[in-house]
TIFI-368189 format. One record per residue: residue number from 1; x, y, z of N, C-alpha, C, CB in turn. Coordinates in pm, 1 decimal, decimal comma. Glycine has a CB too. Example, Ala and Ser with C-alpha at 12.3 -4.5 7.8 and 13.67 -1.06 7.14 Angstrom:
// TIFI-368189
ATOM     n       n.px       n.py       n.pz      ca.px      ca.py      ca.pz       c.px       c.py       c.pz      cb.px      cb.py      cb.pz
ATOM     1     1319,0     -569,0      780,0     1230,0     -450,0      780,0     1320,0     -330,0      780,0     1130,8     -447,3      904,6
ATOM     2     1285,0     -225,0      708,0     1367,0     -106,0      714,0     1290,0        3,0      787,0     1408,4      -59,8      572,5
***
This chain:
// TIFI-368189
ATOM     n       n.px       n.py       n.pz      ca.px      ca.py      ca.pz       c.px       c.py       c.pz      cb.px      cb.py      cb.pz
ATOM     1    -4576,1    -1818,1     3002,8    -4615,0    -1934,4     2923,9    -4613,2    -1892,2     2778,3    -4756,3    -1989,5     2966,2
ATOM     2    -4575,1    -1991,9     2701,6    -4563,8    -1965,2     2560,8    -4697,8    -1954,9     2494,9    -4483,0    -2069,9     2494,9
ATOM     3    -4707,9    -1861,4     2397,9    -4830,5    -1847,1     2324,5    -4925,3    -1747,4     2387,8    -4896,9    -1978,6     2311,9
ATOM     4    -4899,6    -1700,8     2507,7    -4985,8    -1602,3     2569,3    -4945,6    -1463,9     2524,1    -4980,9    -1613,0     2721,2
ATOM     5    -5041,2    -1381,0     2491,9    -5009,8    -1246,2     2451,3    -5042,1    -1154,9     2566,2    -5086,4    -1205,7     2324,1
ATOM     6    -4978,9    -1036,1     2568,1    -4999,0     -939,2     2674,5    -4871,2     -862,9     2701,0    -5047,2    -1007,9     2801,8
ATOM     7    -4874,6     -782,3     2801,6    -4760,5     -697,4     2831,6    -4704,4     -742,5     2965,4    -4800,0     -545,5     2834,0
ATOM     8    -4573,7     -729,0     2971,7    -4508,7     -765,3     3099,5    -4523,8     -649,5     3197,0    -4356,7     -800,4     3078,7
ATOM     9    -4499,5     -675,4     3322,4    -4508,7     -574,5     3424,2    -4409,6     -459,4     3397,1    -4483,3     -636,7     3561,0
ATOM    10    -4292,3     -492,3     3350,3    -4190,2     -391,8     3315,9    -4238,0     -299,9     3204,5    -4059,5     -460,2     3273,9
ATOM    11    -4300,8     -353,0     3102,6    -4351,8     -270,5     2995,0    -4461,6     -176,8     3042,4    -4402,8     -357,1     2883,4
ATOM    12    -4549,9     -226,9     3129,8    -4655,4     -140,0     3186,3    -4598,4      -27,1     3268,5    -4750,5     -221,1     3272,3
ATOM    13    -4499,5      -57,3     3351,4    -4436,1       47,8     3435,2    -4368,9      152,6     3344,8    -4329,9      -15,3     3534,1
ATOM    14    -4301,2      109,6     3240,8    -4234,6      205,8     3150,1    -4338,3      294,3     3080,3    -4148,2      130,7     3043,9
ATOM    15    -4447,7      235,6     3031,4    -4553,3      314,3     2965,0    -4616,3      412,3     3062,9    -4661,9      221,4     2905,9
ATOM    16    -4645,0      370,3     3182,3    -4705,1      459,9     3281,8    -4610,0      573,9     3315,0    -4741,9      382,5     3410,0
ATOM    17    -4479,3      544,1     3329,0    -4380,8      646,9     3359,0    -4372,8      746,9     3243,9    -4242,9      583,7     3385,8
ATOM    18    -4371,3      697,7     3119,9    -4366,3      789,8     3003,7    -4491,6      877,0     2993,8    -4349,4      709,7     2873,2
ATOM    19    -4606,2      818,6     3019,6    -4731,3      897,1     3017,4    -4726,4     1002,9     3127,0    -4856,5      804,7     3036,3
ATOM    20    -4675,3      969,1     3244,8    -4664,0     1066,1     3353,6    -4570,9     1180,6     3316,6    -4614,4      997,9     3480,4
ATOM    21    -4457,3     1147,4     3255,0    -4362,7     1253,7     3213,0    -4426,2     1341,7     3106,7    -4230,3     1192,3     3158,7
ATOM    22    -4490,9     1282,6     3010,8    -4557,6     1357,9     2905,3    -4666,8     1448,0     2961,7    -4616,6     1263,0     2801,9
ATOM    23    -4746,1     1394,9     3054,8    -4850,5     1475,0     3117,7    -4791,8     1592,5     3194,9    -4934,5     1388,6     3210,5
ATOM    24    -4678,5     1569,6     3262,1    -4611,3     1678,6     3338,8    -4566,0     1789,5     3245,5    -4488,7     1623,8     3418,2
ATOM    25    -4507,0     1751,2     3131,9    -4458,5     1848,6     3035,4    -4575,6     1929,5     2977,6    -4380,3     1778,1     2922,6
ATOM    26    -4682,7     1861,4     2944,7    -4802,0     1928,2     2887,8    -4862,5     2021,5     2990,4    -4907,9     1824,2     2841,4
ATOM    27    -4874,7     1974,5     3116,5    -4932,4     2058,5     3221,9    -4847,1     2182,4     3247,4    -4947,7     1978,2     3351,5
ATOM    28    -4713,9     2164,2     3249,6    -4627,0     2279,6     3271,1    -4639,0     2377,8     3157,4    -4482,5     2236,1     3286,9
ATOM    29    -4646,1     2332,7     3034,9    -4661,1     2422,0     2918,4    -4795,6     2494,3     2927,8    -4651,0     2341,6     2783,4
ATOM    30    -4900,2     2424,4     2964,2    -5032,2     2485,4     2977,6    -5031,1     2594,2     3086,0    -5137,8     2377,8     3010,7
ATOM    31    -4972,0     2563,7     3201,6    -4966,1     2664,7     3310,6    -4884,0     2782,8     3267,7    -4906,9     2604,6     3440,0
ATOM    32    -4772,6     2761,3     3195,5    -4690,2     2870,8     3146,6    -4771,4     2959,3     3051,7    -4564,3     2816,3     3075,8
ATOM    33    -4849,0     2897,7     2965,1    -4935,8     2971,7     2875,3    -5040,4     3053,1     2948,7    -5002,8     2877,7     2780,6
ATOM    34    -5096,6     2997,8     3054,3    -5195,9     3069,9     3136,7    -5130,4     3189,2     3205,1    -5259,3     2975,2     3243,0
ATOM    35    -5006,4     3173,2     3254,5    -4936,3     3284,4     3318,6    -4911,3     3397,5     3219,4    -4803,5     3236,7     3378,6
ATOM    36    -4871,8     3361,7     3098,9    -4848,0     3463,8     2995,6    -4976,7     3536,1     2959,2    -4786,7     3400,2     2869,9
ATOM    37    -5085,0     3460,8     2946,1    -5215,5     3519,0     2916,3    -5254,7     3619,3     3025,2    -5322,9     3408,1     2903,5
ATOM    38    -5239,3     3578,4     3151,6    -5275,1     3664,9     3262,2    -5187,4     3790,0     3263,6    -5263,1     3589,6     3394,6
ATOM    39    -5059,5     3771,9     3239,0    -4964,1     3884,2     3239,2    -5002,2     3984,5     3128,0    -4816,3     3831,9     3218,7
ATOM    40    -5029,0     3933,5     3009,2    -5062,3     4020,5     2895,5    -5191,7     4096,5     2924,5    -5076,4     3937,5     2764,5
ATOM    41    -5293,5     4029,9     2976,9    -5420,2     4099,4     3005,7    -5403,6     4204,5     3113,8    -5527,3     3999,5     3048,0
ATOM    42    -5328,8     4169,6     3221,5    -5305,9     4266,5     3327,4    -5232,0     4387,8     3274,3    -5228,0     4203,3     3441,8
ATOM    43    -5123,9     4362,5     3203,3    -5043,0     4471,7     3148,9    -5122,8     4553,3     3050,0    -4916,8     4417,8     3082,3
ATOM    44    -5197,3     4486,5     2965,1    -5275,7     4554,7     2862,9    -5376,4     4651,3     2926,5    -5348,7     4452,2     2774,6
ATOM    45    -5444,4     4605,9     3032,7    -5544,0     4690,1     3097,7    -5482,1     4815,9     3155,0    -5614,4     4613,2     3207,0
ATOM    46    -5367,5     4801,8     3225,6    -5304,4     4918,9     3285,0    -5250,5     5011,4     3178,2    -5192,7     4877,4     3379,2
ATOM    47    -5186,6     4956,7     3076,5    -5132,5     5040,5     2970,1    -5245,2     5110,3     2892,9    -5046,5     4956,2     2874,3
ATOM    48    -5354,5     5036,1     2865,4    -5468,0     5097,5     2795,3    -5528,3     5209,8     2879,9    -5576,0     4991,0     2762,4
ATOM    49    -5545,1     5183,2     3009,8    -5596,7     5287,8     3099,0    -5506,1     5411,0     3094,8    -5608,4     5234,8     3244,1
ATOM    50    -5374,6     5387,9     3098,7    -5278,1     5499,0     3094,3    -5288,4     5577,9     2963,9    -5135,3     5445,7     3111,2
ATOM    51    -5300,9     5506,2     2854,0    -5313,9     5574,7     2723,6    -5443,6     5655,2     2716,5    -5309,5     5472,1     2607,7
ATOM    52    -5551,9     5599,3     2762,2    -5680,6     5673,0     2759,8    -5666,9     5799,6     2844,9    -5799,5     5582,8     2813,3
ATOM    53    -5608,0     5787,6     2964,4    -5589,0     5903,9     3050,0    -5500,9     6006,8     2983,1    -5529,2     5862,9     3183,2
ATOM    54    -5394,8     5962,8     2915,5    -5306,7     6056,0     2844,6    -5380,2     6127,1     2732,3    -5185,4     5982,5     2788,8
ATOM    55    -5458,4     6053,3     2659,8    -5534,0     6114,8     2547,3    -5630,6     6221,5     2599,4    -5613,5     6005,8     2467,5
ATOM    56    -5696,8     6191,2     2707,6    -5791,7     6289,6     2761,4    -5718,6     6414,0     2808,9    -5873,3     6229,1     2876,9
ATOM    57    -5610,2     6394,3     2883,4    -5530,2     6507,2     2930,4    -5476,3     6587,9     2812,2    -5414,1     6457,8     3018,9
ATOM    58    -5423,5     6517,4     2712,9    -5368,9     6586,4     2595,4    -5475,4     6667,0     2523,7    -5306,8     6486,3     2498,9
ATOM    59    -5591,9     6608,7     2504,6    -5700,9     6678,2     2436,1    -5742,3     6804,8     2512,3    -5821,7     6584,2     2419,6
ATOM    60    -5754,3     6790,7     2645,6    -5795,0     6906,8     2723,4    -5688,8     7015,6     2727,8    -5829,3     6864,7     2862,8
ATOM    61    -5564,0     6976,0     2731,1    -5454,5     7074,8     2727,6    -5451,7     7148,0     2594,1    -5318,5     7006,2     2752,7
ATOM    62    -5470,5     7074,3     2486,5    -5471,4     7137,5     2353,0    -5584,9     7237,1     2339,0    -5482,8     7031,4     2243,5
ATOM    63    -5692,3     7215,6     2411,6    -5810,7     7299,4     2396,2    -5810,4     7423,1     2485,9    -5933,0     7218,1     2424,5
ATOM    64    -5704,7     7440,9     2569,4    -5697,5     7561,0     2653,7    -5698,4     7683,5     2560,6    -5567,7     7559,5     2746,1
ATOM    65    -5785,9     7778,2     2589,1    -5806,1     7893,4     2499,9    -5692,1     7993,1     2506,9    -5935,6     7963,2     2533,6
ATOM    66    -5639,0     8016,3     2625,0    -5536,9     8120,3     2642,6    -5447,7     8083,0     2760,9    -5602,7     8260,8     2665,1
ATOM    67    -5323,5     8127,7     2755,5    -5233,4     8097,8     2866,9    -5284,9     8158,0     2997,9    -5092,5     8150,5     2836,8
ATOM    68    -5368,7     8263,2     2988,1    -5425,1     8323,2     3109,9    -5529,9     8230,2     3173,5    -5488,8     8460,9     3077,5
ATOM    69    -5573,6     8124,8     3100,9    -5669,2     8028,8     3157,7    -5598,2     7925,3     3248,0    -5745,5     7956,6     3043,8
ATOM    70    -5464,3     7924,7     3247,2    -5390,5     7834,6     3338,4    -5387,4     7901,2     3473,7    -5243,8     7804,0     3286,8
ATOM    71    -5444,2     7833,8     3575,6    -5457,9     7892,0     3707,7    -5338,5     7863,6     3796,4    -5582,3     7841,4     3773,0
ATOM    72    -5288,6     7740,3     3794,4    -5173,0     7703,9     3875,7    -5103,3     7584,7     3807,9    -5216,0     7669,1     4024,0
ATOM    73    -4972,6     7581,5     3831,4    -4893,2     7475,1     3764,2    -4780,0     7433,7     3856,2    -4836,1     7523,9     3625,2
ATOM    74    -4779,3     7308,5     3897,1    -4669,9     7254,4     3978,3    -4623,5     7123,4     3914,5    -4714,8     7232,0     4127,8
ATOM    75    -4532,7     7056,7     3977,3    -4477,4     6930,3     3923,9    -4582,7     6821,7     3917,3    -4360,1     6882,2     4009,6
ATOM    76    -4673,1     6817,5     4014,4    -4773,8     6710,7     4019,8    -4917,4     6757,6     4007,9    -4759,2     6636,3     4146,2
ATOM    77    -4938,4     6886,8     3982,4    -5076,3     6938,8     3969,7    -5081,5     7052,8     3870,5    -5130,1     6986,2     4106,0
ATOM    78    -5192,0     7052,4     3795,0    -5217,6     7157,5     3696,1    -5365,5     7191,5     3699,1    -5173,5     7113,2     3552,8
ATOM    79    -5396,3     7319,8     3717,1    -5534,5     7368,0     3713,7    -5552,2     7470,9     3603,7    -5574,7     7428,1     3849,0
ATOM    80    -5663,2     7459,5     3531,9    -5690,0     7553,1     3424,2    -5838,4     7561,1     3399,3    -5616,4     7512,8     3296,9
ATOM    81    -5880,1     7666,7     3332,0    -6021,9     7679,9     3291,2    -6033,5     7623,0     3149,6    -6071,9     7832,3     3296,6
ATOM    82    -6131,6     7537,5     3132,6    -6154,5     7481,4     2998,8    -6232,4     7582,1     2911,5    -6232,5     7346,0     3009,0
ATOM    83    -6264,6     7544,5     2791,3    -6331,2     7637,2     2699,0    -6471,8     7676,5     2747,6    -6340,4     7574,2     2559,7
ATOM    84    -6529,1     7595,5     2836,6    -6660,6     7628,8     2891,9    -6652,8     7712,4     3019,4    -6737,3     7502,4     2919,8
ATOM    85    -6530,8     7746,0     3060,5    -6513,9     7828,1     3181,5    -6509,4     7743,1     3308,3    -6627,3     7929,8     3192,2
ATOM    86    -6509,8     7610,2     3296,3    -6503,8     7522,8     3413,4    -6358,5     7501,2     3452,9    -6573,5     7387,0     3385,4
ATOM    87    -6338,2     7497,8     3586,2    -6202,4     7469,3     3633,1    -6174,6     7321,4     3626,7    -6181,7     7520,6     3775,7
ATOM    88    -6062,8     7285,2     3566,4    -6020,5     7146,5     3555,4    -5886,7     7134,8     3630,7    -6007,4     7101,1     3403,3
ATOM    89    -5877,2     7038,4     3718,4    -5754,6     7015,5     3794,9    -5708,9     6872,1     3775,1    -5776,1     7045,4     3945,3
ATOM    90    -5586,8     6854,6     3729,4    -5521,0     6722,6     3722,6    -5416,9     6720,8     3831,3    -5456,3     6694,4     3580,5
ATOM    91    -5412,2     6609,9     3907,0    -5309,6     6596,9     4007,2    -5269,4     6449,6     4021,9    -5358,0     6654,6     4141,1
ATOM    92    -5147,1     6429,8     4065,7    -5094,5     6294,9     4091,0    -5089,0     6276,6     4240,4    -4952,9     6273,1     4025,8
ATOM    93    -5153,9     6172,2     4293,1    -5157,5     6147,0     4434,1    -5171,2     5997,4     4462,1    -5270,9     6224,1     4497,9
ATOM    94    -5083,7     5945,8     4545,4    -5090,8     5804,2     4588,5    -5097,9     5707,8     4468,3    -5214,5     5782,7     4679,9
ATOM    95    -5020,7     5731,8     4365,2    -5016,8     5639,3     4252,9    -5130,4     5656,2     4154,6    -5017,2     5501,0     4303,1
ATOM    96    -5209,5     5760,6     4169,9    -5324,3     5784,3     4083,2    -5318,7     5920,5     4016,8    -5452,3     5771,4     4161,7
ATOM    97    -5356,1     5922,7     3889,1    -5375,9     6050,6     3821,7    -5522,7     6083,2     3837,5    -5332,4     6046,1     3669,1
ATOM    98    -5548,6     6198,7     3897,8    -5684,0     6236,4     3937,1    -5724,5     6360,8     3857,7    -5693,0     6262,5     4091,7
ATOM    99    -5847,8     6356,3     3804,8    -5904,5     6470,3     3733,5    -6025,6     6515,8     3810,8    -5941,6     6434,6     3585,9
ATOM   100    -6022,7     6636,5     3863,7    -6135,2     6693,8     3942,3    -6187,6     6596,1     4046,8    -6250,4     6734,8     3849,0
ATOM   101    -6095,7     6534,6     4119,6    -6135,0     6447,3     4229,4    -6165,7     6304,0     4189,6    -6252,8     6504,0     4296,0
ATOM   102    -6171,6     6275,7     4061,9    -6201,4     6138,8     4012,5    -6076,8     6074,2     3959,8    -6309,1     6141,0     3902,2
ATOM   103    -6054,6     5947,7     3997,3    -5936,2     5873,7     3947,2    -5949,7     5854,6     3796,4    -5920,9     5734,1     4019,3
ATOM   104    -5847,0     5897,8     3726,8    -5845,7     5882,4     3582,3    -5756,4     5762,9     3543,9    -5796,1     6013,2     3513,8
ATOM   105    -5642,2     5751,9     3610,7    -5550,8     5638,6     3590,4    -5502,9     5593,4     3726,7    -5429,4     5676,9     3497,7
ATOM   106    -5510,2     5462,4     3750,8    -5465,2     5406,7     3879,1    -5339,3     5322,0     3857,1    -5578,3     5321,0     3945,3
ATOM   107    -5264,2     5305,2     3964,9    -5149,0     5214,6     3962,4    -5023,3     5269,3     3902,2    -5184,2     5094,9     3890,3
ATOM   108    -5004,4     5400,8     3902,8    -4884,0     5460,4     3847,9    -4774,0     5465,0     3956,2    -4914,3     5602,9     3793,2
ATOM   109    -4650,3     5459,9     3912,4    -4537,3     5478,3     4006,2    -4490,7     5622,5     4005,6    -4419,5     5384,9     3969,8
ATOM   110    -4512,7     5694,1     3895,9    -4473,3     5835,9     3894,3    -4555,4     5908,1     3786,9    -4318,4     5851,9     3867,0
ATOM   111    -4565,5     6040,2     3808,2    -4629,5     6128,4     3710,8    -4577,4     6268,1     3739,0    -4787,8     6122,1     3719,0
ATOM   112    -4541,6     6340,4     3634,8    -4493,3     6476,9     3658,1    -4521,4     6564,5     3535,9    -4341,6     6476,6     3690,5
ATOM   113    -4543,5     6692,3     3565,4    -4555,1     6795,7     3466,9    -4425,6     6876,7     3461,4    -4674,9     6885,3     3497,6
ATOM   114    -4391,6     6927,2     3345,0    -4289,8     7030,6     3332,7    -4342,5     7132,3     3231,6    -4149,7     6970,6     3288,3
ATOM   115    -4298,5     7254,1     3244,5    -4356,8     7364,5     3168,0    -4245,2     7446,9     3099,1    -4442,6     7455,9     3261,5
ATOM   116    -4278,2     7498,2     2983,4    -4178,8     7574,6     2904,3    -4241,5     7703,7     2855,0    -4126,1     7490,7     2783,4
ATOM   117    -4153,7     7805,7     2844,0    -4203,4     7934,0     2793,8    -4190,1     7940,3     2641,2    -4126,7     8051,6     2859,5
ATOM   118    -4223,1     8051,3     2583,6    -4222,5     8068,1     2440,1    -4081,7     8055,5     2379,7    -4281,8     8201,9     2405,0
ATOM   119    -3978,3     8074,5     2459,2    -3838,9     8056,7     2418,5    -3790,8     7914,0     2439,0    -3749,7     8151,8     2495,5
ATOM   120    -3881,3     7825,0     2476,6    -3853,5     7682,6     2502,6    -3760,4     7663,5     2622,3    -3791,6     7617,4     2378,6
ATOM   121    -3765,4     7754,9     2715,4    -3688,5     7742,1     2841,4    -3778,6     7682,2     2948,3    -3632,0     7881,2     2888,8
ATOM   122    -3725,6     7582,9     3019,8    -3806,1     7521,0     3123,9    -3828,2     7618,9     3237,4    -3739,5     7393,0     3175,6
ATOM   123    -3954,0     7624,3     3282,8    -3989,1     7711,4     3393,6    -3975,6     7635,0     3526,0    -4132,8     7766,4     3376,1
ATOM   124    -3933,0     7706,0     3629,0    -3923,9     7640,1     3760,9    -4064,3     7619,1     3815,8    -3837,9     7724,8     3861,1
ATOM   125    -4079,6     7508,8     3888,6    -4210,5     7479,2     3944,9    -4206,2     7497,1     4096,4    -4255,3     7335,7     3908,0
ATOM   126    -4312,8     7539,1     4159,4    -4436,5     7578,0     4092,6    -4417,4     7708,0     4012,4    -4549,5     7595,0     4196,0
ATOM   127    -4486,6     7715,3     3900,2    -4472,1     7829,0     3811,6    -4538,4     7951,8     3876,1    -4534,2     7798,4     3672,0
ATOM   128    -4459,7     8058,2     3896,7    -4510,4     8176,6     3963,6    -4609,5     8253,6     3878,9    -4397,1     8265,9     4001,7
ATOM   129    -4586,0     8259,2     3748,7    -4676,0     8329,3     3656,6    -4724,1     8228,9     3552,4    -4604,8     8452,2     3588,4
ATOM   130    -4834,1     8155,6     3580,5    -4880,7     8053,4     3486,9    -4905,0     8101,9     3346,5    -5004,1     7993,9     3537,4
ATOM   131    -4931,3     8232,3     3329,8    -4956,6     8281,3     3193,7    -4830,1     8279,2     3107,6    -5013,2     8423,3     3198,7
ATOM   132    -4712,2     8255,3     3170,2    -4583,5     8241,8     3096,3    -4574,3     8106,6     3025,5    -4462,8     8258,0     3193,1
ATOM   133    -4660,0     8014,4     3060,0    -4652,6     7878,8     3006,2    -4693,8     7878,6     2858,3    -4743,0     7782,7     3088,2
ATOM   134    -4611,3     7821,4     2775,4    -4640,0     7807,0     2633,4    -4652,9     7661,0     2593,6    -4531,7     7873,7     2550,9
ATOM   135    -4576,2     7576,1     2661,4    -4575,3     7434,4     2629,1    -4577,4     7352,7     2759,6    -4450,5     7398,4     2542,2
ATOM   136    -4652,8     7243,3     2758,2    -4666,3     7154,8     2876,7    -4619,6     7015,3     2842,7    -4813,0     7150,4     2927,4
ATOM   137    -4531,7     6964,0     2922,8    -4478,3     6828,1     2904,7    -4521,6     6744,9     3025,4    -4320,1     6829,0     2889,3
ATOM   138    -4563,2     6621,3     3003,2    -4590,9     6535,8     3116,8    -4542,0     6394,2     3088,1    -4741,1     6536,1     3149,6
ATOM   139    -4505,1     6327,6     3197,2    -4456,0     6189,4     3188,1    -4527,2     6107,9     3296,7    -4297,8     6182,3     3205,1
ATOM   140    -4560,4     5982,7     3258,4    -4616,0     5891,1     3357,1    -4545,3     5760,0     3344,7    -4767,9     5873,2     3339,5
ATOM   141    -4539,6     5686,4     3454,2    -4474,1     5555,9     3455,4    -4546,4     5465,2     3551,7    -4325,3     5568,0     3493,6
ATOM   142    -4535,3     5338,3     3525,2    -4595,3     5238,0     3612,0    -4527,2     5102,1     3591,7    -4746,8     5227,1     3585,1
ATOM   143    -4568,6     5003,8     3667,1    -4519,2     4868,9     3649,2    -4633,2     4772,2     3657,0    -4413,3     4834,8     3752,2
ATOM   144    -4624,5     4668,1     3578,7    -4722,7     4556,3     3587,5    -4640,3     4429,3     3603,1    -4819,3     4548,3     3457,7
ATOM   145    -4665,7     4358,8     3709,6    -4592,0     4235,8     3738,8    -4441,8     4254,0     3725,7    -4637,6     4125,0     3647,0
ATOM   146    -4392,8     4366,4     3774,4    -4249,0     4392,4     3774,9    -4192,5     4443,1     3645,8    -4178,2     4271,4     3811,0
ATOM   147    -4275,0     4459,7     3543,1    -4229,2     4510,9     3412,3    -4268,6     4656,1     3398,8    -4288,5     4427,7     3294,8
ATOM   148    -4169,6     4745,7     3385,5    -4199,7     4888,8     3379,8    -4251,4     4932,5     3243,8    -4076,9     4968,5     3414,7
ATOM   149    -4329,9     5039,5     3243,7    -4370,9     5106,8     3120,3    -4372,8     5254,9     3148,1    -4510,5     5056,9     3069,8
ATOM   150    -4360,2     5335,5     3043,4    -4367,6     5480,2     3062,4    -4417,2     5544,0     2933,8    -4229,4     5539,0     3103,7
ATOM   151    -4480,2     5658,4     2950,6    -4527,2     5737,7     2839,3    -4492,8     5884,0     2869,2    -4681,3     5717,8     2815,9
ATOM   152    -4473,5     5961,5     2763,5    -4455,7     6103,6     2782,0    -4515,3     6175,9     2662,9    -4307,0     6139,3     2800,1
ATOM   153    -4555,8     6299,8     2686,5    -4622,7     6380,2     2583,2    -4589,4     6524,8     2605,9    -4776,5     6358,8     2584,3
ATOM   154    -4571,0     6598,1     2497,7    -4555,1     6743,3     2504,0    -4667,5     6805,1     2424,3    -4415,6     6789,1     2449,9
ATOM   155    -4731,5     6904,9     2486,6    -4849,0     6966,6     2425,6    -4833,5     7118,5     2421,0    -4976,4     6928,2     2503,1
ATOM   156    -4863,1     7172,2     2306,4    -4875,0     7319,1     2290,8    -5021,7     7344,0     2260,0    -4778,3     7377,9     2174,8
ATOM   157    -5094,5     7412,5     2349,0    -5235,2     7438,0     2321,2    -5252,3     7506,3     2183,8    -5296,6     7525,4     2433,3
ATOM   158    -5357,8     7469,3     2115,3    -5377,8     7515,2     1975,3    -5379,8     7667,1     1956,9    -5507,0     7459,7     1923,0
ATOM   159    -5432,6     7737,6     2055,8    -5453,1     7880,9     2037,4    -5339,9     7964,1     2099,2    -5586,5     7922,0     2098,1
ATOM   160    -5233,8     7903,9     2146,1    -5121,4     7981,2     2203,9    -5038,2     8042,1     2096,0    -5033,4     7893,5     2292,6
***
């Protein structure tokens, strides 16, 4: 009827469809943002844990008083006496870097030590004469949500 104001059924259906499409796009963007947030936090925690573990290991290796304080050295395990005379053992087992029986870093895919003499020649592992060790190299790797990360460090104890 002429003179009546309002919207036709077709206009209402078009508006509802457009609002639905817009809501779908916004929801998808929001969910994508949540996935990224979750990924970043998960990855950050594992990488931060790995860095903290590396720093502790590096600090303790630098503080070894003498090469004679190294008790045993293999690809996945290193034992030494710290400056207080306490035995410290680092080992990689079941995806974990363990220090004296306590998990230091969890969720790793690999971890290994390699050792070098004063001439910078790599020593075969397990090292038969640990006092020959002058430099210690270690590498660790892991994945978070299918994305790999890795760290490596080479340490020469301060007093060697």
